[in-house]
C-alpha positions in Angstrom: -4.5 35.1 -10.8 -6.5 32.3 -9.2 -6.4 28.8 -10.7 -9.4 27.5 -12.4 -11.5 24.9 -10.6 -12.6 22.2 -13.0 -11.9 18.7 -11.6 -14.9 16.9 -10.0 -14.5 14.6 -7.0 -17.0 12.6 -4.9 -16.8 12.1 -1.2 -18.9 11.1 1.8 -20.7 13.7 3.9 -19.0 14.2 7.2 -21.8 16.4 8.8 -23.9 14.3 11.2 -27.0 16.1 10.1 -26.5 14.9 6.5 -27.5 11.2 5.8 -24.4 9.0 5.3 -25.5 7.8 1.9 -25.5 11.3 0.5 -22.5 12.0 -1.7 -21.1 15.5 -1.9 -19.9 16.8 -5.3 -17.2 19.4 -5.3 -14.2 20.6 -7.3 -10.5 20.6 -6.7 -7.9 23.0 -8.0 -5.2 21.8 -10.3 -2.6 22.3 -7.6 -4.6 20.1 -5.2 -4.8 17.4 -7.9 -1.0 17.7 -8.5 -0.4 17.3 -4.7 -2.7 14.3 -4.6 -0.9 12.7 -7.6 2.5 13.3 -5.9 1.3 11.8 -2.7 -0.1 8.7 -4.5 3.2 8.3 -6.4 5.1 8.6 -3.1 2.9 6.0 -1.5 3.2 3.7 -4.5 7.0 4.0 -4.3 7.0 3.1 -0.6 4.7 0.2 -1.3 7.0 -1.1 -4.0 9.9 -0.9 -1.7 8.1 -2.7 1.1 6.9 -5.4 -1.3 10.5 -6.0 -2.4 11.6 -6.2 1.2 8.9 -8.7 2.0 9.8 -10.8 -1.0 13.4 -10.8 0.1 12.5 -11.8 3.7 10.1 -14.5 2.4 12.9 -15.9 0.2 15.3 -15.9 3.1 12.7 -17.7 5.3 12.1 -20.3 2.7 15.8 -20.9 2.3 16.2 -21.1 6.1 13.3 -23.6 6.2 14.8 -25.7 3.5 18.2 -25.7 5.2 16.6 -26.6 8.5 14.8 -29.5 6.9 18.0 -30.7 5.3 19.9 -30.5 8.7 17.0 -32.4 10.5 17.1 -35.2 7.9 20.9 -35.4 8.3 20.5 -35.6 12.1 17.8 -38.2 11.8 20.2 -40.4 9.7 23.0 -39.9 12.2 21.0 -40.8 15.3 18.3 -43.2 14.1 
């Protein structure tokens, strides 16, 4: 039994003979919508992971910067 098509979507026309401003209206099957939802969730998960990694790197860089400034100040006091 074929799945019902009932979800509307909008997209740009890719055919060069159709003006760029023209929007095409079509339908997606539920299985296609589920696959899109799964892909979006997977991408969101990866983005969250990357955001956490970037935050950790940023924190480490700030700590390293602070340590470098402290060490520079100590060296200035020793030699000047």
